[in-house]
N, C-alpha and C positions, 0 to 999 in steps of 0.2 A: 652678645652677638657673635656668631660663628665666623671663622675666617677659613679661607682655602689654603691648605698646605700641601706640599709635595712630599708624600710619604713613601719611604723605601719599602717595597714589598719583598724584595729578594735580591741577592747578589750572586755573582758567579765569576769564575776566572779560568784562564788557560795558560799553561806554560809549555813551550816547545820541548820535545823529548830530549834533545841534546843538552847536556849540562857541561859547561866549561869551567873548570876549577882554576884557582890561582896557580897550582902546580902545572896545569896544562899550558897556561899563558907563559909561564917562566921558561918553557921550552922554545918559545918563538920570539919573545921580547926580553929586554934586559930588566927583569924584575924578579921579585921573590914573593912567596906567600906572606912572609913576615912584613915586608914593605907595604903590600897592599892592605893587609888587615890593620896594621898600625895607623895608616893614614885615612882609611875609609870604612873599615869594618866589614868589607866585602870578602867573602870566601869563595863564592861561586855565582854563576849566572847562566841563564838558558839562552840558546841561540837557535833561531828559526832554521828549519831545514831548507835545502835548496828547493825553490818553487813554492815555499810556504809564505803566503802573503799576509800583510797586515789585516786585510779583510777576513782571511781564513781564520785567523786567531780571534778576531772580533766576533765572528759568528759562533765559535765554540764557547766563548765566554758568555755571549748573549743567550745561547741555548741553556747554559747552566743557570743563569740568572732567572730565566723564564721558568725553568723547572723548580727553582727554589720558591718562586712567587706563585707556583701552581697556575700558570697562565699559558694559554695558547698564543703563538705569535700574532694571530689575528686580533688580539686584544690591544696590540700596540699601534698607535697612530703617529708616533714621533720617535725618530732616532737621531741622537746627537753623538757623533763619533769624534772624540778628541785624539788627534794624531799629528805628528810632524813627519811621519814616514808613510804617506799614502801609497796605494798601489800604483796610481797614475797621477800625472799632473791634473787631469780631470778625466772622467767625472769624479765626484766625491766617493771615497771608499764606502761611505755610509749607504749609498744606493746599492752597492754590491752586497752589503749585509742585508739590506731590505729585501733584495731579490732572493738571496739564499734562504731567507727565513720564510719566503712565500708571502710577504706583506705587500699589498697593492694599494693600500689607502694611506692617507696622511703624508708626512714629509720626512725626508732624511737628508742630513748634511754633515759635513766635516767642520770641525773647529780647531784652529791652530793657535795654541798658546804655550807650546813646548811642554815643559814639565808641569806647568800650572794648568794644563789643558783640561784635566778631569774636573777640577774645581770650577773653572770657567764654564765647562759644558754643563755641570750640575746646576750652576746658577742660571745659565741660559735656558735650560729645559724647565727649571722652576718658574721662570718668568713667563714662558709660553703656556705652561699648564695653568698658572694662576690667571692668565689673561682670558682663559676659557675656550681657546681654539683647539685644544687637545686634551685628551683624557689620561692617557698612559704613555710613558716614554721609556725607551732604553737609552741610558747614558753609558757610553763605552769609552774606555781608554785602551788603545792598542798601538803597539810600536814594534818596528823592526830596526832598531838603532844599529844593529850589527851591520846593516847595509850602508851606513853613512860614516862608519868609523875608519880612521887611519890605523890599521893594525900594526904599524911600526911605531906609533906614538904611545909610549907607555903611560904618559900622563892622562890619556883619555880612554884608550882601548880597554883598560882594566876596569873601568867604572860602569859600563853600560851592559844591559841585557835586553832580551826580547820577551814579550808576553802581552796578555790582555786581561782586562777585568771589566765587569759591567754591573750595573744596578738597574732595577725596574722601579720607576717612579709612578705614582698614581695621585691625581688631584683628589683630595678628600676634605670635606668640611670638618674642622676641628673647633673646639670650644673657644679658642682665642686666649688660652691660659699658658702659663709658663711650662705646664706639663704636656702641651700639645705634642703629638708625634709629627715628624716630618722635618723639612729644612726650615730652621727658625730664622737664620740670617746668613748672608754671604757678603763678602767684601773683596773686591777685585781691584788690582792696581797694575800699572805698567809705567816704565820709564825708558824710552828709546835711546837715551844718552848712553846707556850701557851696552848697546848692541854688540860691539866688537869684543866684549869680554866673554861672550858665549854665543857662537853662531856657526852656521855651515857656510863654507866658502864656495858655494855654487847655487845655481837656480836658473829657471827658464829665461828670465829677462836679463840676467847678468852674464853668466858664463855659458848657459845652455847645457850645463852638466849638473849632476846630482851634488857633487862636492863632498867634502868631509867636515866632520865636526871639529871646531877649534875652540879652545877654552883657556882663559887665564885663571887657573885654579885658585890662586891666592886671593885674587880680586873677588871671585864669586863667593868664596868662603867668607870674606870680610863683610860683604853686603848681606849675605843670606840671613844671618841671625837677626839683624836689625829689621830687615824687611818682614820677615816672618812674624816677629813679635808685634810689629806695627799693626798688621791686619787682624791678629788675634786679639789684641787690646781693643780694636774696633768692635769685634764680635761680642766681647764681654760688655762693652759699654752699651751696645745696642740691645742686649737681652737682660742685663743686670746680673748675669752669672759671673762667677769667678773661677779661677783655676781649681779651687777646692770642690766645685760642683761637677767638674768634668769626670766622667767615668772612664773614658778612653780617649787618648790622643793618638790620632792616626796621621802622621806627617808624611809628606813626600819622602820616598826612600832614596836619597841621593848620597848621603854620607853620614855615618853614625856619629861623628863628632859634631856635625851641624845639628843633628837631632838632639843629642845630649845637651849641647849648649843652649839650644832654644828652650827645651823643657825646663832646664835649670833657671834660665832667665825669667821664665813665665811662672815659676813656682809649681810646675806640674810634677807630681811624684813619679820617679822612674818606673815604678810598677804599673803605672797607667799608660805607659807608652808602648804602642805596637811597633815592633821592629822586624822587618823582613829583608832589609838591605843585605844582610849577610848571605841570604840564599838566592836573592833575585838580582842583586846589583841595582843600578838605577835604570828602571824601565820607563822613565819619563812619564807620560800621561797615564800609563797603565799602573804606576806604582801604588797609588792610593787604593783603587778598587781591588788590586791584588792583595794588599795588606788587609783591607776590610774583609775579604772573603776568608782569608786565613783565620782572622780573629773571630769571625762568625762560626766557622766550621769547628774550631777548637773550643767553642763555648764561652769565650770571653765576652764578646758583644752579644747582649740579649735585649729583647724587646723592652723599651722604656729607658734604656741607657742613653746618656748624653754623650755624644761623640763629636770631637773636635777634629776637623780636617784642615790641613794647610799645605801649600806648595809654593815653590819658587822656580822659575825657569828662565831660559834665554829671552832677551828682549830689553831689559829684564821685565818679566811678568811675575806677579805673586798674588796670592789670594787665600782666603779662609772661608770655611763653612761650618756652621754649628747645626748638628742634626740630632733630633730625638729619634732613636731607633724604633 
């Protein structure tokens, strides 16, 4: 008996033109390239230009994904945009993307799960596609975190960057076997007790301001590895796969030490881990699709590969997804 799977047809990405290096940051805050690299693995990040919006970057990533999938925008009837930095309080930035692409059918909405946003959006789109109401979806992660950073706080401003990534999903009948293409399983979690460990100190109903990102770095690091391995273990249990079966591990690009520790704890070989945090910084919901696009373009990820995704973000939120490319 066949089953309906959400198959990735193509991916795309976009990075702003301006590249901000650690040396550049050292001119304005009390930090050094050595300090940043040792603690995070980050060497540079991209910063959106004045007037460049989250939706602008999302549109460029979406166009690239559509080109990779060899599809016209009119083939899309669902857009799920993961972002914590929308253009406006409302409407959703996704409708701006929809309009810019000339799409007039279907639905478009934003999803907010901070750095876990892309995994949450992928799982949400998968559920809607499998329910039969939609045929093809654009799942996008796009962030302008540079707009919510306190650029005097060296503990946070060195970590984040801007960018966007996207994938095109299509509902397809698959044999129902372990070799099926598409999203095989996803596992989502949240725990609001940890809100104050990573949050923005502003909002429409609290301060009436945008606010700035605040983080207890040590606490986030402490929880990250355990939470990440928890949902990945669930993915293995749900599918019968093990770390040895994984072709590529594409984690949220927050901190190289967290990535390395997670892979080691799970028994995933270092050569299977896709790392872009050194070039992109933490781009929140955009980090996984940006990394996916890098690994597809350089030939690492190929059709039929088993790809493991994971992320953790403020809230806390965390999740995993296992995809056959």
